C-alpha positions in Angstrom: 176.6 64.7 42.9 175.6 63.5 39.4 176.4 64.8 35.9 173.4 66.8 35.2 173.7 68.6 39.0 177.4 69.4 37.5 176.2 70.7 34.4 173.3 72.8 36.2 175.6 74.5 38.4 177.9 75.4 36.1 175.3 77.1 33.6 174.1 79.1 36.8 177.4 79.9 37.4 177.8 81.5 34.6 174.6 83.5 34.5 175.7 84.5 37.7 179.1 85.6 36.6 177.1 87.3 33.8 174.6 89.3 36.4 177.5 90.7 38.3 179.6 92.4 35.2 175.6 93.8 33.8 175.4 94.9 37.4 178.7 96.3 37.6 180.1 97.1 34.7 176.6 97.4 32.2 178.1 94.9 30.2 175.7 92.0 29.0 178.9 89.3 28.2 176.5 86.4 26.8 174.9 89.6 24.1 178.4 90.7 23.5 179.7 86.4 22.3 176.3 85.6 21.0 174.7 88.5 18.6 172.7 90.7 21.2 170.0 89.9 23.5 167.6 88.8 21.3 169.9 86.4 19.3 168.5 83.4 19.0 171.3 81.7 20.6 171.3 84.2 23.7 168.1 83.7 24.2 168.3 79.6 24.2 171.6 79.8 26.8 169.4 82.7 28.9 166.6 79.7 29.0 168.7 77.2 29.8 170.6 78.9 32.7 167.5 79.7 33.6 166.0 76.4 34.0 170.1 75.2 35.5 169.0 78.2 38.1 165.8 75.8 39.4 167.2 72.7 39.2 169.7 73.9 41.4 167.2 74.7 43.6 166.4 70.8 44.1 170.3 70.4 45.2 168.7 72.6 48.1 166.5 69.8 49.7 168.0 66.9 48.5 168.7 63.5 51.1 172.3 62.9 50.2 174.1 59.6 51.3 176.0 62.0 53.5 173.5 62.9 55.7 171.3 59.4 55.3 171.0 57.2 58.7 172.7 60.0 60.9 171.0 61.3 63.6 169.4 64.9 62.9 172.5 67.6 64.3 171.2 70.0 66.9 172.8 72.9 68.6 
């Protein structure tokens, strides 16, 4: 797994945990830590998490080394 994949996955997990805290406790941790939802740093973090989520979509469709050269698995 490339380093960019790990960074993107970490940011996506942070975003998921933040959304979980919003849904369960009505508490936006990113906004709390970085000065509110409209603060510049919060908006940068939200944008990075969104881009990371888009990057993680590519992980679903990527041909990995484990899958190369093997016959398709048929159940």
